N, C-alpha and C positions, 0 to 999 in steps of 0.2 A: 504494500500500500504506500503510495506516494503522498497523497493528500486527500482530504474529504471535506464535505460540507453537509450540514444538516438543514433541511428545509421542511416547512409544514405543508402537508397535503390536505385538501379538504376532506372532512368526514361528516356525513349527515347526522350522526349521533353525538359525537364528541366535539365537533367543530373543526378540529385539526388533529392530524396524526403525524408521527415522526417518519421522515423519509431521508435516507442517506444517499448522497452521490459520492462515489468513491473512485478515485483515480488510482489505477494500478498498472504496473508494467508486467506483472506476472500473470500470464493467462491461466495458471493453475489455481488461482484464488477462487473460491466458491462463495456464493452468498450465504450458504448454510454455515460454512466455517466462520465467516465474519460475524454472522448473527450469534453463533455460539460464543465467540470471543467476547462480543459485547455483553451477552447475557451473564457471563462470569464476572464482569467488572462494573456493570451499570445497574441501576434500579430498573425494575420491570418497565416502568412507564417511559424510561429513557432509551430503551433498546429500539432501534429503528424497525418499524413494521415492514417496510419495503426498502430495497436498496437497488441502485443502478450502478453497474460497474462500467467504467470507461477508461480508455487509454489516453484520451485527450486531456490537457490541463484545464483546470477550472477557469471560467471567464473572470477576468479581473479588471478593475478600473485603473485609471492612471496612478492612483495612490497605492495600488497593490491589493486592495480589498476584494474579496470574492463578491461577485455580483449575483446575490441570491435571488433577486427579482427575476433576472434572466433565467436562472435555473428553474425557478417555479413556473415561469411561463413555458419553458421548453418541456418540463414534465407534464404540464397540463395539455400541451399540444400533442405530445407524442404518447402520453400515458405509458412511459417506460417503467416496467416493474420487473425486478430480478432479471435483467437482461444480460446478454453477453457484452463484452467491451465494445461500445459504439459511442461516437460523439453525440451528445444529446442537446447541445445548445445551438446547433445550426438549424436552419429551417427544415421542417419535416418534409418528406418527399411530396411534391405537388402543392406545397404551400409557399406563400410569399412571406417575406420578413415583415411586411407591413400589416397592421391590423385591418380587418375587413372594411372599416369605415374610411380608411385612407387609400385603398386600392383603386 
């Protein structure tokens, strides 16, 4: 694991749930192993319910901060859950980078 970010994903019952975006260069890393590692070290409510693995670095602003809004928007557009390493913050296939009202 190189780096990670935690974002909130919508939940109709609780309002929000924990989702992890994990950057890894090791293709042998599994979501199950990461979830077990987290469960050993974190409180139950802090363990990510879903995880997305990617080989691409997390998007950052000019100050070096992770752009979580962009990650949330990409997750909502792609609904990536427990995926193989893929970039998730580019536009989804067949989608524009612009919101529908600006196209």
